[in-house]
PDB file as gemmi writes it, atoms N, CA and C in Angstrom:
CRYST1    1.000    1.000    1.000  90.00  90.00  90.00 P 1                      
ATOM      1  N   MET A   1     -27.926 -95.329  25.218  1.00  0.00           N  
ATOM      2  CA  MET A   1     -27.135 -95.916  24.165  1.00  0.00           C  
ATOM      3  C   MET A   1     -27.475 -97.400  24.079  1.00  0.00           C  
ATOM      4  N   ARG A   2     -27.549 -97.899  22.859  1.00  0.00           N  
ATOM      5  CA  ARG A   2     -27.825 -99.314  22.628  1.00  0.00           C  
ATOM      6  C   ARG A   2     -26.759 -99.881  21.708  1.00  0.00           C  
ATOM      7  N   MET A   3     -26.479-101.149  21.891  1.00  0.00           N  
ATOM      8  CA  MET A   3     -25.513-101.827  21.030  1.00  0.00           C  
ATOM      9  C   MET A   3     -26.183-103.038  20.404  1.00  0.00           C  
ATOM     10  N   MET A   4     -26.059-103.145  19.092  1.00  0.00           N  
ATOM     11  CA  MET A   4     -26.598-104.302  18.381  1.00  0.00           C  
ATOM     12  C   MET A   4     -25.437-105.046  17.741  1.00  0.00           C  
ATOM     13  N   ILE A   5     -25.473-106.342  17.817  1.00  0.00           N  
ATOM     14  CA  ILE A   5     -24.525-107.182  17.092  1.00  0.00           C  
ATOM     15  C   ILE A   5     -25.359-107.997  16.116  1.00  0.00           C  
ATOM     16  N   VAL A   6     -25.086-107.805  14.825  1.00  0.00           N  
ATOM     17  CA  VAL A   6     -25.910-108.411  13.786  1.00  0.00           C  
ATOM     18  C   VAL A   6     -25.011-109.186  12.833  1.00  0.00           C  
ATOM     19  N   ILE A   7     -25.442-110.365  12.463  1.00  0.00           N  
ATOM     20  CA  ILE A   7     -24.710-111.168  11.486  1.00  0.00           C  
ATOM     21  C   ILE A   7     -25.519-111.165  10.192  1.00  0.00           C  
ATOM     22  N   LEU A   8     -24.903-110.640   9.133  1.00  0.00           N  
ATOM     23  CA  LEU A   8     -25.568-110.533   7.833  1.00  0.00           C  
ATOM     24  C   LEU A   8     -24.691-111.125   6.748  1.00  0.00           C  
ATOM     25  N   ASN A   9     -25.318-111.537   5.658  1.00  0.00           N  
ATOM     26  CA  ASN A   9     -24.508-111.936   4.510  1.00  0.00           C  
ATOM     27  C   ASN A   9     -24.098-110.678   3.746  1.00  0.00           C  
ATOM     28  N   ASP A  10     -23.106-110.825   2.885  1.00  0.00           N  
ATOM     29  CA  ASP A  10     -22.574-109.671   2.156  1.00  0.00           C  
ATOM     30  C   ASP A  10     -23.634-108.974   1.311  1.00  0.00           C  
ATOM     31  N   GLN A  11     -24.591-109.722   0.790  1.00  0.00           N  
ATOM     32  CA  GLN A  11     -25.617-109.135  -0.076  1.00  0.00           C  
ATOM     33  C   GLN A  11     -26.498-108.144   0.672  1.00  0.00           C  
ATOM     34  N   ASP A  12     -26.749-108.386   1.943  1.00  0.00           N  
ATOM     35  CA  ASP A  12     -27.636-107.529   2.725  1.00  0.00           C  
ATOM     36  C   ASP A  12     -26.905-106.448   3.511  1.00  0.00           C  
ATOM     37  N   ALA A  13     -25.639-106.656   3.788  1.00  0.00           N  
ATOM     38  CA  ALA A  13     -24.909-105.775   4.699  1.00  0.00           C  
ATOM     39  C   ALA A  13     -24.886-104.320   4.228  1.00  0.00           C  
ATOM     40  N   GLU A  14     -24.637-104.100   2.963  1.00  0.00           N  
ATOM     41  CA  GLU A  14     -24.508-102.721   2.469  1.00  0.00           C  
ATOM     42  C   GLU A  14     -25.803-101.933   2.636  1.00  0.00           C  
ATOM     43  N   SER A  15     -26.935-102.521   2.293  1.00  0.00           N  
ATOM     44  CA  SER A  15     -28.205-101.798   2.412  1.00  0.00           C  
ATOM     45  C   SER A  15     -28.586-101.564   3.872  1.00  0.00           C  
ATOM     46  N   VAL A  16     -28.279-102.515   4.745  1.00  0.00           N  
ATOM     47  CA  VAL A  16     -28.576-102.339   6.169  1.00  0.00           C  
ATOM     48  C   VAL A  16     -27.711-101.231   6.753  1.00  0.00           C  
ATOM     49  N   LEU A  17     -26.420-101.231   6.433  1.00  0.00           N  
ATOM     50  CA  LEU A  17     -25.541-100.166   6.918  1.00  0.00           C  
ATOM     51  C   LEU A  17     -26.006 -98.801   6.423  1.00  0.00           C  
ATOM     52  N   ARG A  18     -26.372 -98.717   5.164  1.00  0.00           N  
ATOM     53  CA  ARG A  18     -26.837 -97.449   4.595  1.00  0.00           C  
ATOM     54  C   ARG A  18     -28.086 -96.956   5.321  1.00  0.00           C  
ATOM     55  N   ALA A  19     -29.028 -97.859   5.589  1.00  0.00           N  
ATOM     56  CA  ALA A  19     -30.264 -97.481   6.282  1.00  0.00           C  
ATOM     57  C   ALA A  19     -29.983 -97.011   7.707  1.00  0.00           C  
ATOM     58  N   LEU A  20     -29.089 -97.691   8.407  1.00  0.00           N  
ATOM     59  CA  LEU A  20     -28.738 -97.268   9.767  1.00  0.00           C  
ATOM     60  C   LEU A  20     -28.103 -95.881   9.769  1.00  0.00           C  
ATOM     61  N   ILE A  21     -27.181 -95.662   8.853  1.00  0.00           N  
ATOM     62  CA  ILE A  21     -26.492 -94.369   8.793  1.00  0.00           C  
ATOM     63  C   ILE A  21     -27.461 -93.250   8.419  1.00  0.00           C  
ATOM     64  N   GLU A  22     -28.408 -93.521   7.526  1.00  0.00           N  
ATOM     65  CA  GLU A  22     -29.415 -92.513   7.163  1.00  0.00           C  
ATOM     66  C   GLU A  22     -30.251 -92.101   8.369  1.00  0.00           C  
ATOM     67  N   GLN A  23     -30.454 -93.020   9.305  1.00  0.00           N  
ATOM     68  CA  GLN A  23     -31.222 -92.724  10.521  1.00  0.00           C  
ATOM     69  C   GLN A  23     -30.329 -92.208  11.654  1.00  0.00           C  
ATOM     70  N   GLU A  24     -29.089 -91.861  11.302  1.00  0.00           N  
ATOM     71  CA  GLU A  24     -28.107 -91.270  12.217  1.00  0.00           C  
ATOM     72  C   GLU A  24     -27.629 -92.224  13.312  1.00  0.00           C  
ATOM     73  N   PHE A  25     -27.636 -93.522  13.002  1.00  0.00           N  
ATOM     74  CA  PHE A  25     -26.992 -94.498  13.868  1.00  0.00           C  
ATOM     75  C   PHE A  25     -25.551 -94.648  13.404  1.00  0.00           C  
ATOM     76  N   ARG A  26     -24.659 -94.952  14.327  1.00  0.00           N  
ATOM     77  CA  ARG A  26     -23.287 -95.251  13.951  1.00  0.00           C  
ATOM     78  C   ARG A  26     -23.191 -96.746  13.698  1.00  0.00           C  
ATOM     79  N   ALA A  27     -22.421 -97.127  12.692  1.00  0.00           N  
ATOM     80  CA  ALA A  27     -22.310 -98.545  12.353  1.00  0.00           C  
ATOM     81  C   ALA A  27     -20.880 -98.870  11.947  1.00  0.00           C  
ATOM     82  N   THR A  28     -20.459-100.051  12.297  1.00  0.00           N  
ATOM     83  CA  THR A  28     -19.137-100.549  11.933  1.00  0.00           C  
ATOM     84  C   THR A  28     -19.305-101.928  11.321  1.00  0.00           C  
ATOM     85  N   ARG A  29     -18.641-102.130  10.208  1.00  0.00           N  
ATOM     86  CA  ARG A  29     -18.687-103.438   9.550  1.00  0.00           C  
ATOM     87  C   ARG A  29     -17.367-104.150   9.809  1.00  0.00           C  
ATOM     88  N   ILE A  30     -17.469-105.371  10.287  1.00  0.00           N  
ATOM     89  CA  ILE A  30     -16.286-106.179  10.563  1.00  0.00           C  
ATOM     90  C   ILE A  30     -16.386-107.445   9.718  1.00  0.00           C  
ATOM     91  N   ALA A  31     -15.385-107.678   8.893  1.00  0.00           N  
ATOM     92  CA  ALA A  31     -15.382-108.866   8.041  1.00  0.00           C  
ATOM     93  C   ALA A  31     -14.996-110.089   8.863  1.00  0.00           C  
ATOM     94  N   SER A  32     -15.552-111.225   8.470  1.00  0.00           N  
ATOM     95  CA  SER A  32     -15.196-112.474   9.148  1.00  0.00           C  
ATOM     96  C   SER A  32     -15.231-113.617   8.142  1.00  0.00           C  
ATOM     97  N   THR A  33     -14.666-114.728   8.543  1.00  0.00           N  
ATOM     98  CA  THR A  33     -14.658-115.920   7.709  1.00  0.00           C  
ATOM     99  C   THR A  33     -15.186-117.088   8.521  1.00  0.00           C  
ATOM    100  N   GLY A  34     -16.103-117.809   7.957  1.00  0.00           N  
ATOM    101  CA  GLY A  34     -16.654-118.958   8.665  1.00  0.00           C  
ATOM    102  C   GLY A  34     -16.016-120.252   8.196  1.00  0.00           C  
ATOM    103  N   ALA A  35     -16.104-121.242   9.021  1.00  0.00           N  
ATOM    104  CA  ALA A  35     -15.542-122.548   8.640  1.00  0.00           C  
ATOM    105  C   ALA A  35     -16.586-123.629   8.790  1.00  0.00           C  
TER     106      ALA A  35                                                      
END                                                                             
C-alpha cells in the first residue's frame, strides 16, 4: 500500500482524481483555504 499527499489547484484536481479512480486507486479530496 502506498499513500500520496498531493496539493493541486481546483482546475487540475478533478482530472487527476478521475485518472486515479480509472486506474483503480482510491482517492479522497479535501478542501483547504490558504492565507
